[in-house]
N, C-alpha and C positions, 0 to 999 in steps of 0.2 A: 503492499500499500506506500502510495508515494504521499509524502506531505511536505509542506513548504510552510516554514513557519515565520513569520516577521515578527520584529521587535523593534524598540528606540523611538518609537513615535511620541507624541507629546505637544505641549505647547512651549512657543519660544517666541521671542520677538522678532518684531524686523530685525535685519542685518545679522541674526545669531545663527549659529550649527546646528545640526542636528546628524548624526548620523545613525543610518537603520542597517540592519542586519536580518537576512533572511537563513536558517538554518535550513536543508534540505535531508530527506532520507528517503529510502525506497526505490531510490535510483541511481544509477551507475551517474553521478551528478557530473564528472571530468567529459562525459561525451555529449553533454546538453549544455548550448548557450543558455544565459540569463536573462532576464529583462526585468525591469521595473516600469509599471505605469500607475498611474493616478489615477483618481477619480474626485470633480469638487462636487459639491451639492448641487444637485438638478442639472450637472452636465455629464458629456460621455467618457466613457474608461478614454485616458490619450497617452503614448507611449513616454516615457521620460529616459529611458536609459537600456542599453545592452551590452553584452559583454560574451565574445566567443569563448569555447571551451576551452581555449588554453590562457585564456586572458589574455590573446596576444593583441585583441582588436576591441576596439568599444566604440559604439555611436550613442549622440543624444539626442532628444528633442530640442528645437531652436531655442525654447522660453529656459533652458536650463543651460547651454552650454556656456562652458566657463565659468559656472558657479557649483556645479555638480560633478561627483567622480565615481563611476562605479569600479567594483574590483571584487577579485572572489579569491577564493586559497581553497584549491581542489581537496587539499590534505585532510581541512575540517569540513568540509561540504558546506560552506558558505559563500555567500553573497552578500556585500555591502554598498551602501551607496549612499556618500559622504557632500552632506548637502550644506555650501556655505553662501551667506550672504542672501538668505531666505527674505523672501517677499509675502504678503498677504497675499496674494493670487497663487500660492503655492501650499495654501491651505487646500490638504485634500485626505483621501483615503488611499495607501500608498501600495500596491499590491508586487507581489517578486511572483513573477513566472518560469517555467522551465519548456525549452524547445528542443527538440531533439532534431528537426527536419532543417532550422536554423545554426545547427551549433558551427558552422564552420562560419557564418556571417553575422550573426546575432541579428533576427528580425523586430521590425520594427510595429508589425502588425501584430493585434490581438489572436487573430486567425492562425498565426504561424505558431501559437503555443499551446504545450498541450496540458501541462499542469498549472494551479494556482493556488497562493496563499489565500487566506481568508482577510489577507491586510491590516495597516494600521497606521492610524491617525495622524496626522500632522495640521496641527493650526499656528498660525503664524498671525500674533497681536501687532498693530499697528505701533 
């Protein structure tokens, strides 16, 4: 049974930082690309970041480029999202996802991902 469990969400002031983590189990982690998506209240879920199976390549949504960084540790089966210079518009539930088909390029589309976590809430205040 595949499980993806996010942690690290919370309340932070604008300009602050948070680090999200996702712990994976039940899959051969090093053969999956990992992605982060977010869903703000009343809006569709959107791509945030992705990292290939080896960690050799990353990609980001336009709104977070230069502020967020995704990394992974295949020995620990974890993927992290470092979020800096947070803005109120970053407020959302953040989801971790795993993709087998996109393992070598890290997909940016929801339908490329096979497994999803339940999400962790990030709230950025003014």
